[in-house]
Backbone as CSV, one residue per row, in Angstrom:
resi,resn,N_x,N_y,N_z,CA_x,CA_y,CA_z,C_x,C_y,C_z
1,MET,117.577,152.198,-22.478,118.203,150.936,-22.069,117.153,150.006,-21.491
2,ILE,117.208,148.735,-21.862,116.266,147.745,-21.345,116.741,147.278,-19.977
3,ARG,115.851,147.326,-19.014,116.172,146.850,-17.665,115.484,145.528,-17.425
4,ARG,116.252,144.569,-17.005,115.710,143.237,-16.749,116.213,142.791,-15.395
5,CYS,115.315,142.805,-14.406,115.749,142.475,-13.043,116.356,141.091,-12.964
6,SER,115.837,140.162,-13.765,116.305,138.785,-13.668,117.701,138.599,-14.253
7,ASP,118.285,139.647,-14.866,119.664,139.541,-15.324,120.636,139.469,-14.150
8,ARG,120.233,139.986,-12.980,121.076,139.923,-11.786,120.817,138.618,-11.049
9,LYS,121.768,138.244,-10.207,121.487,137.145,-9.294,120.380,137.587,-8.351
10,ILE,119.476,136.655,-8.049,118.323,137.001,-7.232,118.741,137.511,-5.866
11,THR,119.848,137.021,-5.349,120.273,137.417,-4.000,120.979,138.763,-3.975
12,ASP,121.237,139.340,-5.139,122.023,140.572,-5.179,121.275,141.776,-4.642
13,ARG,119.925,141.795,-4.830,119.198,143.015,-4.481,117.809,142.661,-3.999
14,LYS,117.517,143.037,-2.796,116.197,142.791,-2.236,115.621,144.135,-1.817
15,ILE,114.764,144.678,-2.666,114.284,146.030,-2.473,113.102,146.078,-1.515
16,LEU,112.079,145.258,-1.801,110.881,145.259,-0.975,110.764,143.902,-0.325
17,GLN,110.600,143.860,0.981,110.464,142.582,1.655,109.359,142.683,2.690
18,LEU,108.338,141.844,2.526,107.232,141.786,3.463,107.436,140.545,4.310
19,ARG,107.595,140.725,5.603,107.800,139.569,6.469,106.701,139.516,7.516
20,VAL,105.946,138.439,7.462,104.939,138.183,8.483,105.148,136.732,8.888
21,GLY,105.501,136.496,10.131,105.810,135.128,10.532,107.053,134.669,9.780
22,THR,106.930,133.551,9.065,108.075,132.983,8.371,108.014,133.198,6.876
23,MET,107.031,133.945,6.400,106.850,134.062,4.955,107.367,135.391,4.419
24,PRO,108.505,135.397,3.729,108.911,136.628,3.064,108.425,136.640,1.610
25,VAL,107.982,137.781,1.163,107.699,138.020,-0.251,108.629,139.137,-0.679
26,THR,109.459,138.877,-1.652,110.478,139.833,-2.043,110.329,140.191,-3.516
27,VAL,110.229,141.491,-3.780,110.242,141.984,-5.158,111.642,142.509,-5.437
28,HIS,112.285,141.975,-6.455,113.696,142.276,-6.693,113.891,143.479,-7.606
29,CYS,113.038,144.476,-7.442,113.159,145.760,-8.134,112.547,146.818,-7.223
30,PRO,112.956,148.061,-7.353,112.310,149.119,-6.557,110.834,149.236,-6.928
31,THR,109.966,149.330,-5.933,108.538,149.499,-6.177,107.977,150.523,-5.212
32,ARG,106.883,151.162,-5.626,106.165,152.080,-4.743,104.720,152.147,-5.216
33,ARG,103.818,152.440,-4.292,102.410,152.566,-4.644,102.167,153.937,-5.278
34,LEU,101.653,153.938,-6.492,101.397,155.173,-7.219,100.025,155.727,-6.878
35,SER,99.929,157.055,-6.878,98.613,157.670,-6.782,97.863,157.428,-8.088
36,GLN,96.578,157.687,-8.081,95.789,157.479,-9.281,96.289,158.359,-10.427
37,ASP,96.657,159.606,-10.133,97.172,160.498,-11.171,98.513,160.006,-11.708
38,GLU,99.385,159.556,-10.809,100.678,159.029,-11.245,100.495,157.802,-12.127
39,PHE,99.602,156.928,-11.710,99.342,155.712,-12.480,98.788,156.066,-13.858
40,ARG,97.863,157.032,-13.906,97.260,157.429,-15.179,98.333,157.940,-16.148
41,LYS,99.285,158.717,-15.639,100.345,159.249,-16.490,101.252,158.138,-17.008
42,VAL,101.584,157.192,-16.137,102.430,156.072,-16.557,101.727,155.250,-17.633
43,VAL,100.454,154.956,-17.409,99.690,154.155,-18.366,99.577,154.873,-19.713
44,TYR,99.329,156.175,-19.663,99.212,156.948,-20.907,100.507,156.838,-21.724
45,ASP,101.632,156.954,-21.049,102.925,156.880,-21.724,103.176,155.481,-22.294
46,VAL,103.005,154.457,-21.457,103.304,153.093,-21.889,102.348,152.642,-22.987
47,MET,101.062,152.923,-22.836,100.096,152.500,-23.850,100.348,153.202,-25.177
48,GLY,100.846,154.443,-25.138,101.206,155.120,-26.383,102.258,154.340,-27.146
49,HIS,103.276,153.867,-26.434,104.308,153.047,-27.061,103.740,151.718,-27.552
50,ILE,102.860,151.113,-26.760,102.291,149.822,-27.132,101.478,149.936,-28.421
51,PHE,100.675,150.969,-28.539,99.885,151.162,-29.762,100.802,151.320,-30.985
52,LYS,101.878,152.086,-30.831,102.808,152.278,-31.945,103.505,150.968,-32.317
53,ILE,103.924,150.216,-31.307,104.617,148.944,-31.562,103.681,147.962,-32.257
54,HIS,102.452,147.907,-31.802,101.485,146.997,-32.432,101.240,147.405,-33.887
55,SER,101.204,148.687,-34.132,101.004,149.168,-35.494,102.190,148.817,-36.391
56,GLU,103.406,148.884,-35.838,104.611,148.610,-36.613,104.899,147.109,-36.758
57,PHE,104.678,146.358,-35.680,105.079,144.948,-35.645,103.940,144.004,-36.055
58,GLY,102.715,144.454,-35.897,101.598,143.555,-36.155,101.272,142.707,-34.941
59,ALA,100.466,141.674,-35.157,99.879,140.915,-34.045,100.450,139.513,-33.858
60,TYR,101.504,139.121,-34.593,101.855,137.704,-34.623,103.233,137.352,-34.087
61,PHE,103.841,138.261,-33.328,105.112,137.920,-32.702,104.873,137.249,-31.347
62,ASP,105.934,136.583,-30.845,105.862,136.006,-29.511,105.824,137.128,-28.466
63,GLU,105.311,136.781,-27.306,105.140,137.754,-26.222,106.445,138.440,-25.845
64,GLN,107.542,137.684,-25.802,108.803,138.269,-25.335,109.336,139.338,-26.289
65,ILE,109.040,139.223,-27.580,109.457,140.252,-28.533,108.811,141.582,-28.173
66,TYR,107.525,141.547,-27.912,106.821,142.771,-27.517,107.338,143.292,-26.179
67,GLN,107.577,142.384,-25.237,108.092,142.788,-23.921,109.358,143.625,-24.058
68,GLN,110.308,143.097,-24.802,111.598,143.765,-24.892,111.495,145.086,-25.645
69,GLU,110.665,145.136,-26.683,110.542,146.376,-27.441,109.824,147.452,-26.627
70,ILE,108.811,147.058,-25.874,108.116,148.015,-25.007,109.064,148.528,-23.933
71,ALA,109.802,147.611,-23.307,110.742,148.012,-22.255,111.814,148.945,-22.806
72,ARG,112.261,148.686,-24.029,113.292,149.530,-24.636,112.787,150.946,-24.879
73,ARG,111.557,151.070,-25.304,111.041,152.391,-25.689,110.596,153.237,-24.503
74,CYS,110.141,152.600,-23.442,109.602,153.420,-22.339,110.363,153.224,-21.033
75,SER,111.562,152.658,-21.090,112.427,152.497,-19.907,111.743,151.734,-18.778
76,ALA,110.914,150.774,-19.137,110.293,149.905,-18.130,111.235,148.752,-17.812
77,THR,110.976,148.080,-16.723,111.729,146.886,-16.349,110.902,145.665,-16.696
78,PHE,111.499,144.699,-17.377,110.713,143.520,-17.725,111.253,142.281,-17.024
79,GLU,110.373,141.285,-16.941,110.640,140.051,-16.179,111.054,140.382,-14.749
80,VAL,110.132,140.954,-14.011,110.384,141.375,-12.635,110.199,140.188,-11.693
81,PRO,111.247,139.755,-10.984,111.115,138.579,-10.112,110.400,138.924,-8.804
82,ILE,109.420,138.106,-8.468,108.729,138.202,-7.180,108.962,136.863,-6.478
83,GLU,109.729,136.913,-5.416,110.167,135.685,-4.741,109.291,135.396,-3.530
84,ILE,108.856,134.140,-3.442,108.034,133.680,-2.326,108.771,132.536,-1.645
85,SER,108.828,132.568,-0.305,109.425,131.441,0.402,108.680,131.195,1.701
86,HIS,108.624,129.943,2.086,107.972,129.560,3.335,108.640,128.284,3.818
87,ARG,109.239,128.373,5.014,110.071,127.261,5.501,111.121,126.962,4.423
88,ASP,111.138,125.742,3.862,112.138,125.446,2.840,111.542,125.483,1.436
89,PHE,110.346,126.050,1.301,109.744,126.232,-0.020,110.211,127.557,-0.603
90,ARG,110.509,127.560,-1.898,110.923,128.782,-2.574,110.415,128.757,-4.005
91,LYS,109.838,129.858,-4.432,109.332,129.964,-5.799,109.506,131.405,-6.261
92,ILE,109.839,131.566,-7.533,109.972,132.899,-8.103,108.994,133.049,-9.264
93,LEU,108.131,134.061,-9.173,107.217,134.406,-10.239,107.784,135.618,-10.973
94,PHE,107.439,135.771,-12.246,107.965,136.874,-13.036,106.825,137.690,-13.630
95,ALA,106.720,138.943,-13.200,105.761,139.864,-13.803,106.373,140.417,-15.086
96,ASP,105.558,140.600,-16.106,106.094,140.955,-17.423,106.793,142.306,-17.443
97,LEU,106.101,143.352,-17.015,106.658,144.703,-17.104,106.295,145.518,-15.872
98,LEU,107.263,146.294,-15.382,107.025,147.244,-14.298,107.428,148.625,-14.795
99,ALA,106.472,149.566,-14.809,106.743,150.928,-15.271,106.476,151.914,-14.137
100,GLY,107.301,152.946,-14.055,107.120,153.954,-13.025,107.233,153.428,-11.614
101,GLU,107.855,152.271,-11.456,108.065,151.600,-10.173,106.769,151.177,-9.478
102,GLY,105.612,151.366,-10.138,104.382,151.017,-9.441,103.247,150.538,-10.319
103,ALA,103.480,150.388,-11.610,102.439,149.921,-12.529,102.905,148.644,-13.206
104,ILE,102.214,147.533,-12.936,102.555,146.261,-13.561,101.713,146.081,-14.809
105,PHE,102.384,145.750,-15.918,101.710,145.437,-17.171,101.928,143.953,-17.457
106,GLU,100.852,143.245,-17.651,100.933,141.821,-17.994,100.551,141.687,-19.460
107,LEU,101.501,141.241,-20.270,101.316,141.164,-21.718,100.897,139.756,-22.126
108,LYS,99.936,139.681,-23.040,99.454,138.405,-23.538,99.429,138.426,-25.059
109,THR,99.558,137.242,-25.636,99.340,137.061,-27.071,98.352,135.903,-27.201
110,VAL,97.091,136.219,-26.951,96.029,135.216,-26.878,94.828,135.678,-27.704
111,SER,93.885,134.763,-27.927,92.697,135.125,-28.699,91.830,136.116,-27.934
112,ALA,91.765,135.975,-26.616,90.983,136.891,-25.773,91.383,136.688,-24.320
113,PHE,91.166,137.700,-23.492,91.429,137.566,-22.063,90.462,136.567,-21.443
114,ASN,90.906,135.934,-20.360,90.002,135.136,-19.535,90.297,135.429,-18.068
115,ASP,89.504,134.850,-17.182,89.646,135.128,-15.752,91.010,134.719,-15.211
116,ARG,91.605,133.708,-15.827,92.929,133.274,-15.389,93.958,134.390,-15.572
117,HIS,93.874,135.109,-16.676,94.802,136.213,-16.919,94.616,137.327,-15.887
118,ARG,93.368,137.625,-15.575,93.080,138.677,-14.582,93.593,138.262,-13.203
119,SER,93.377,136.994,-12.862,93.829,136.493,-11.560,95.349,136.526,-11.442
120,GLN,96.022,136.229,-12.542,97.480,136.246,-12.529,98.012,137.640,-12.217
121,LEU,97.484,138.653,-12.898,97.918,140.021,-12.644,97.535,140.469,-11.241
122,LEU,96.343,140.106,-10.802,95.911,140.471,-9.455,96.841,139.877,-8.409
123,GLN,97.289,138.656,-8.623,98.223,138.031,-7.687,99.549,138.789,-7.645
124,TYR,100.057,139.190,-8.794,101.292,139.974,-8.816,101.126,141.275,-8.037
125,LEU,100.000,141.947,-8.228,99.762,143.209,-7.530,99.752,143.005,-6.023
126,MET,99.051,141.976,-5.560,98.942,141.754,-4.117,100.275,141.324,-3.515
127,LEU,101.015,140.486,-4.212,102.316,140.071,-3.702,103.286,141.251,-3.641
128,ALA,103.213,142.131,-4.623,104.104,143.291,-4.657,103.566,144.469,-3.853
129,ASP,102.369,144.315,-3.279,101.721,145.374,-2.504,101.508,146.628,-3.361
130,LEU,101.056,146.404,-4.591,100.725,147.492,-5.500,99.226,147.499,-5.772
131,ALA,98.723,148.639,-6.208,97.271,148.799,-6.308,96.714,148.628,-7.711
132,ARG,97.509,148.912,-8.742,96.943,149.018,-10.083,97.847,148.376,-11.130
133,GLY,97.191,147.726,-12.091,97.929,147.123,-13.198,97.107,147.160,-14.466
134,LYS,97.709,146.672,-15.533,97.052,146.718,-16.837,97.334,145.424,-17.591
135,LEU,96.266,144.796,-18.083,96.379,143.647,-18.975,96.402,144.145,-20.407
136,VAL,97.311,143.601,-21.208,97.419,144.021,-22.605,97.533,142.778,-23.479
137,ASN,96.702,142.709,-24.504,96.730,141.596,-25.456,97.142,142.122,-26.827
138,LEU,98.257,141.619,-27.333,98.798,142.085,-28.605,98.519,141.135,-29.761
139,ARG,97.819,140.052,-29.507,97.493,139.115,-30.578,96.263,139.558,-31.375
140,SER,95.424,140.366,-30.754,94.199,140.816,-31.407,94.523,141.814,-32.528
141,GLN,93.556,142.021,-33.417,93.774,142.915,-34.556,94.015,144.352,-34.102
142,SER,93.359,144.769,-33.056,93.678,146.021,-32.383,94.009,145.681,-30.934
143,VAL,94.809,146.497,-30.277,95.288,146.181,-28.928,94.103,146.089,-27.963
144,GLN,94.017,144.955,-27.296,93.004,144.763,-26.264,93.651,145.067,-24.921
145,HIS,92.964,145.848,-24.078,93.570,146.193,-22.794,92.487,146.476,-21.761
146,GLU,92.798,146.173,-20.511,91.867,146.459,-19.416,92.636,146.617,-18.114
147,PHE,92.037,147.380,-17.188,92.640,147.624,-15.887,92.322,146.477,-14.925
148,VAL,93.264,146.200,-14.031,93.048,145.296,-12.903,93.522,146.033,-11.664
149,ASN,92.637,146.213,-10.697,92.959,146.999,-9.504,92.619,146.224,-8.234
150,THR,93.266,146.580,-7.143,92.916,146.026,-5.840,93.189,147.054,-4.751
151,LYS,92.319,147.100,-3.775,92.528,147.948,-2.604,93.122,147.162,-1.447
152,LEU,93.212,145.857,-1.592,93.675,145.008,-0.495,95.169,145.165,-0.265
153,ARG,95.528,145.335,0.987,96.927,145.332,1.398,97.242,143.992,2.048
154,HIS,98.514,143.778,2.298,98.936,142.504,2.884,98.238,142.243,4.218
155,GLY,98.117,143.275,5.038,97.449,143.112,6.332,95.994,142.740,6.202
156,ASP,95.324,143.253,5.162,93.925,142.897,4.932,93.778,141.414,4.633
157,ARG,94.741,140.872,3.904,94.620,139.490,3.440,95.074,138.467,4.486
158,THR,95.715,138.943,5.555,96.113,138.016,6.619,95.176,138.098,7.822
159,SER,94.148,138.926,7.716,93.154,139.053,8.787,91.879,138.341,8.349
160,PHE,91.783,137.084,8.659,90.630,136.282,8.248,90.137,135.445,9.416
161,SER,88.876,135.048,9.324,88.285,134.156,10.322,88.396,132.708,9.845
162,ILE,88.239,131.797,10.779,88.359,130.364,10.479,87.090,129.653,10.907
163,ASP,86.551,128.829,10.024,85.429,127.959,10.348,85.897,126.521,10.175
164,ASP,86.157,125.861,11.283,86.587,124.459,11.231,85.617,123.558,11.980
165,SER,84.367,124.001,12.062,83.368,123.238,12.822,83.087,121.875,12.200
166,ASP,83.331,121.732,10.900,83.101,120.453,10.219,84.400,119.759,9.839
167,TRP,85.474,120.139,10.485,86.781,119.528,10.214,87.037,118.433,11.240
168,ASP,87.403,117.259,10.784,87.722,116.153,11.684,89.193,116.243,12.059
169,GLY,89.444,116.797,13.224,90.814,116.912,13.703,91.125,115.916,14.791
170,SER,90.445,114.776,14.737,90.605,113.781,15.799,91.959,113.086,15.751
171,ASP,92.623,113.113,14.593,93.959,112.522,14.525,94.982,113.633,14.307
172,GLN,96.204,113.367,14.652,97.254,114.378,14.624,97.522,114.880,13.216
173,GLN,97.446,113.992,12.226,97.800,114.381,10.862,96.818,115.387,10.276
174,SER,95.531,115.202,10.519,94.561,116.168,10.006,94.662,117.495,10.762
175,SER,94.954,117.413,12.058,95.188,118.646,12.823,96.402,119.401,12.299
176,ASP,97.446,118.651,11.960,98.660,119.271,11.421,98.382,119.942,10.077
177,LEU,97.576,119.300,9.234,97.242,119.882,7.936,96.528,121.220,8.120
178,ARG,95.590,121.263,9.040,94.881,122.512,9.329,95.852,123.579,9.820
179,ASP,96.710,123.228,10.774,97.632,124.195,11.362,98.645,124.707,10.336
180,VAL,99.136,123.808,9.483,100.094,124.197,8.452,99.444,125.161,7.462
181,THR,98.192,124.895,7.110,97.474,125.766,6.172,97.260,127.151,6.766
182,ILE,96.855,127.198,8.024,96.629,128.495,8.677,97.933,129.287,8.773
183,ALA,99.019,128.626,9.125,100.311,129.310,9.215,100.717,129.875,7.855
184,LEU,100.482,129.111,6.809,100.795,129.567,5.465,99.990,130.811,5.096
185,LEU,98.696,130.789,5.390,97.820,131.905,5.042,98.094,133.135,5.905
186,ARG,98.478,132.937,7.155,98.831,134.081,7.994,100.075,134.783,7.457
187,ASP,100.928,134.045,6.756,102.123,134.634,6.164,101.835,135.219,4.781
188,LEU,101.298,134.398,3.914,101.142,134.788,2.511,99.865,135.564,2.265
189,GLY,98.822,135.290,3.050,97.549,135.967,2.873,96.616,135.205,1.951
190,THR,95.347,135.575,2.008,94.331,134.977,1.155,94.309,135.686,-0.196
191,ASN,93.368,135.276,-1.057,93.093,135.921,-2.347,94.126,135.655,-3.426
192,LEU,95.065,134.748,-3.177,96.017,134.385,-4.213,95.520,133.164,-4.981
193,ASP,96.282,132.755,-5.967,95.873,131.636,-6.814,95.857,130.328,-6.023
194,VAL,94.778,129.567,-6.190,94.640,128.290,-5.488,95.822,127.373,-5.795
195,GLY,96.282,127.406,-7.032,97.407,126.554,-7.410,98.656,126.826,-6.597
196,LEU,98.869,128.087,-6.192,100.035,128.414,-5.367,99.905,127.782,-3.992
197,TYR,98.729,127.877,-3.384,98.518,127.246,-2.072,98.725,125.734,-2.163
198,GLU,98.186,125.117,-3.202,98.349,123.665,-3.376,99.819,123.304,-3.535
199,GLU,100.542,124.134,-4.266,101.957,123.851,-4.499,102.753,123.915,-3.201
200,VAL,102.492,124.936,-2.380,103.222,125.053,-1.113,102.854,123.898,-0.185
201,LEU,101.565,123.603,-0.052,101.138,122.513,0.827,101.701,121.174,0.365
202,THR,101.715,120.957,-0.937,102.279,119.717,-1.473,103.747,119.594,-1.106
203,HIS,104.473,120.693,-1.215,105.889,120.686,-0.835,106.060,120.369,0.650
204,LEU,105.265,121.011,1.493,105.390,120.816,2.937,105.024,119.404,3.367
205,LEU,104.154,118.760,2.588,103.719,117.401,2.937,104.624,116.315,2.353
206,GLY,105.687,116.718,1.651,106.636,115.716,1.169,107.002,115.821,-0.288
207,GLY,106.335,116.708,-1.031,106.669,116.882,-2.446,105.747,116.133,-3.378
208,GLU,105.824,116.473,-4.653,104.932,115.909,-5.669,104.997,114.389,-5.728
209,GLN,106.185,113.816,-5.666,106.323,112.368,-5.829,105.622,111.598,-4.721
210,ILE,105.538,112.182,-3.538,104.886,111.522,-2.413,103.411,111.887,-2.333
211,VAL,103.105,113.153,-2.506,101.748,113.646,-2.249,100.798,113.346,-3.400
212,VAL,101.244,113.547,-4.630,100.356,113.349,-5.788,100.451,111.899,-6.242
213,GLN,99.361,111.194,-6.040,99.300,109.774,-6.394,98.032,109.493,-7.186
214,LYS,98.077,108.477,-8.030,96.906,108.089,-8.802,96.116,107.025,-8.040
215,VAL,94.806,107.201,-8.009,93.932,106.223,-7.358,92.979,105.642,-8.398
216,GLU,92.523,104.441,-8.125,91.574,103.803,-9.029,90.199,104.450,-8.901
217,ILE,89.548,104.622,-10.031,88.192,105.161,-10.075,87.260,104.024,-10.478
218,SER,86.279,103.757,-9.630,85.394,102.600,-9.836,83.979,103.031,-10.152
219,SER,83.325,102.204,-10.928,81.892,102.335,-11.189,81.279,100.978,-10.904
220,GLY,80.662,100.857,-9.730,80.201,99.538,-9.299,81.394,98.635,-9.055
221,ASP,81.414,97.493,-9.700,82.515,96.543,-9.550,83.604,96.744,-10.593
222,HIS,83.474,97.755,-11.422,84.411,97.952,-12.520,85.350,99.137,-12.240
223,VAL,86.623,98.924,-12.542,87.595,100.006,-12.482,87.627,100.669,-13.851
224,VAL,87.310,101.964,-13.891,87.221,102.662,-15.171,88.485,103.457,-15.500
225,GLY,89.401,103.516,-14.549,90.646,104.223,-14.806,91.293,104.687,-13.526
226,VAL,92.297,105.534,-13.652,92.983,106.099,-12.490,92.958,107.614,-12.608
227,HIS,93.061,108.273,-11.448,93.000,109.734,-11.422,93.945,110.242,-10.342
228,PRO,94.706,111.329,-10.612,95.628,111.856,-9.587,94.884,112.605,-8.483
229,VAL,95.307,112.409,-7.256,94.798,113.163,-6.115,95.984,113.594,-5.258
230,ARG,95.752,114.590,-4.417,96.787,115.047,-3.488,96.497,114.449,-2.121
231,PHE,97.418,113.631,-1.622,97.236,112.955,-0.355,97.753,113.809,0.797
232,ALA,96.913,113.965,1.814,97.357,114.589,3.055,98.101,113.567,3.901
233,PHE,97.557,112.369,3.943,98.185,111.220,4.590,97.437,109.991,4.112
234,SER,97.732,108.832,4.653,97.219,107.572,4.145,95.704,107.580,3.964
235,ALA,95.245,107.325,2.729,93.830,107.216,2.356,93.033,108.491,2.599
236,ASN,93.724,109.595,2.849,93.078,110.891,3.078,93.658,111.918,2.108
237,ALA,92.799,112.468,1.265,93.232,113.468,0.297,92.873,114.867,0.791
238,PHE,93.442,115.879,0.138,93.022,117.255,0.429,92.738,117.974,-0.879
239,TYR,91.867,118.969,-0.785,91.429,119.708,-1.966,91.245,121.168,-1.571
240,VAL,91.794,122.078,-2.373,91.747,123.504,-2.064,90.911,124.224,-3.109
241,THR,89.985,125.062,-2.657,89.177,125.878,-3.556,89.149,127.315,-3.047
242,ALA,88.524,128.169,-3.851,88.331,129.570,-3.449,86.991,130.039,-4.007
243,VAL,85.929,129.336,-3.651,84.609,129.621,-4.213,83.768,130.436,-3.242
244,ARG,82.798,131.167,-3.780,81.883,131.970,-2.971,80.947,131.069,-2.174
245,ASP,80.335,131.651,-1.160,79.441,130.878,-0.295,78.308,130.219,-1.073
246,ASP,77.774,130.923,-2.086,76.641,130.362,-2.811,77.025,129.164,-3.670
247,ALA,78.328,128.978,-3.904,78.797,127.840,-4.697,79.225,126.657,-3.837
248,LEU,79.290,126.829,-2.529,79.780,125.759,-1.655,78.961,124.470,-1.758
249,PRO,77.619,124.533,-1.734,76.847,123.279,-1.842,77.119,122.532,-3.143
250,ARG,77.241,123.259,-4.238,77.505,122.607,-5.526,78.873,121.923,-5.517
251,VAL,79.899,122.618,-5.017,81.239,122.040,-4.966,81.261,120.829,-4.036
252,GLU,80.610,120.944,-2.901,80.570,119.806,-1.976,79.917,118.598,-2.621
253,GLY,78.847,118.827,-3.357,78.179,117.716,-4.039,79.106,117.000,-5.004
254,HIS,79.878,117.756,-5.766,80.825,117.149,-6.711,81.941,116.416,-5.981
255,LEU,82.427,116.988,-4.885,83.485,116.318,-4.124,82.998,115.017,-3.514
256,ARG,81.773,114.999,-3.030,81.219,113.769,-2.450,81.054,112.689,-3.526
257,ARG,80.634,113.089,-4.721,80.510,112.109,-5.799,81.883,111.597,-6.225
258,PHE,82.857,112.493,-6.251,84.222,112.074,-6.561,84.703,111.050,-5.532
259,LEU,84.516,111.386,-4.272,84.965,110.520,-3.178,84.325,109.142,-3.257
260,ALA,83.052,109.096,-3.649,82.309,107.830,-3.692,82.865,106.848,-4.717
261,HIS,83.596,107.336,-5.690,84.129,106.467,-6.750,85.607,106.152,-6.556
262,THR,86.134,106.464,-5.370,87.542,106.201,-5.071,87.653,105.310,-3.832
263,PRO,88.846,104.774,-3.569,89.068,104.024,-2.330,89.435,104.920,-1.152
264,LEU,89.396,106.232,-1.321,89.764,107.158,-0.252,88.804,107.059,0.924
265,GLN,89.335,107.285,2.105,88.498,107.323,3.301,87.867,108.701,3.508
266,ALA,88.614,109.748,3.135,88.122,111.102,3.393,88.768,112.092,2.447
267,MET,88.057,113.195,2.251,88.588,114.342,1.516,88.565,115.542,2.459
268,HIS,89.731,116.119,2.710,89.836,117.291,3.571,89.798,118.534,2.680
269,TRP,88.703,119.243,2.769,88.413,120.347,1.855,88.719,121.683,2.536
270,ILE,89.530,122.501,1.859,89.917,123.821,2.367,89.423,124.863,1.371
271,ASN,88.525,125.730,1.807,88.035,126.796,0.933,88.546,128.143,1.450
272,ILE,89.310,128.836,0.613,90.006,130.056,1.033,89.345,131.265,0.381
273,ARG,88.700,132.072,1.202,88.139,133.339,0.754,88.818,134.477,1.510
274,HIS,88.520,135.700,1.110,89.221,136.857,1.669,89.109,136.932,3.190
275,GLN,87.903,136.840,3.727,87.695,137.043,5.156,87.387,135.764,5.929
276,LEU,87.227,134.651,5.236,86.856,133.408,5.912,87.500,132.216,5.227
277,VAL,88.156,131.391,6.032,88.749,130.147,5.544,87.992,128.999,6.190
278,ARG,87.405,128.149,5.360,86.606,127.017,5.848,87.383,125.721,5.713
279,PHE,87.331,124.920,6.773,87.918,123.585,6.763,86.777,122.584,6.947
280,LYS,86.678,121.621,6.039,85.603,120.644,6.143,86.096,119.274,5.725
281,THR,85.801,118.269,6.527,86.171,116.904,6.216,84.955,116.166,5.649
282,LEU,85.119,115.619,4.452,84.068,114.823,3.808,84.478,113.356,3.874
283,ARG,83.579,112.525,4.401,83.870,111.094,4.500,82.920,110.306,3.632
284,ARG,83.360,109.138,3.245,82.523,108.261,2.406,81.315,107.791,3.193
């Protein structure tokens, strides 16, 4: 029988709930952390079915066809909802397959894996507090697959230091942006997708229609076009990254050049790494 958690109302069953501060992360299916031996057995079973399905079906079906056939053959649960909420923000992500209650399989039908695919699976693992997963690509002539693992637990990702020595908190709004970001990270943790942090912050600051605005881009006296930016408040934008220390000077250089071609007064830059979150204000 195919199990699909999303067939139920999301509020019907809350199996795993991590609450730190105001941020709950809820996985709407039973989950548990598997030992390495348990995980190996689950993977051996599921991959056996995947190889057979790929041999029978070929490489050109949509992803959901493979999802349902794999789930049918190995009693996995597909489209597993992972719910995130913070204050009045709510978002539900869907992991492709959960087998053995502790192994997430992320299925792709792409030309080749890229870092975005790995990051997506890693985010699911960390949100669900699981250690091991498997990326599978069924579009290739033979099944492409690789492991994605993490040792980080939720507590590890909420224990970080803060460097705000270069943050201009002289006005209340920039101070509020810093405080809101820290509260979010203390709940949700670091090491997740930058886009998720931007989405939550955008919501908290008033939503897409208010926060995301187009500004004129100038070259000398000429306007060459418009470009969207995320506004923290009037004439002040914010930008979120997750780059290593050795990349910080390069990113700062690009942000300063970007700022120089806009009418913005400042760019409030937030760089989120596992153990250190940096806040820096760049002014024209």
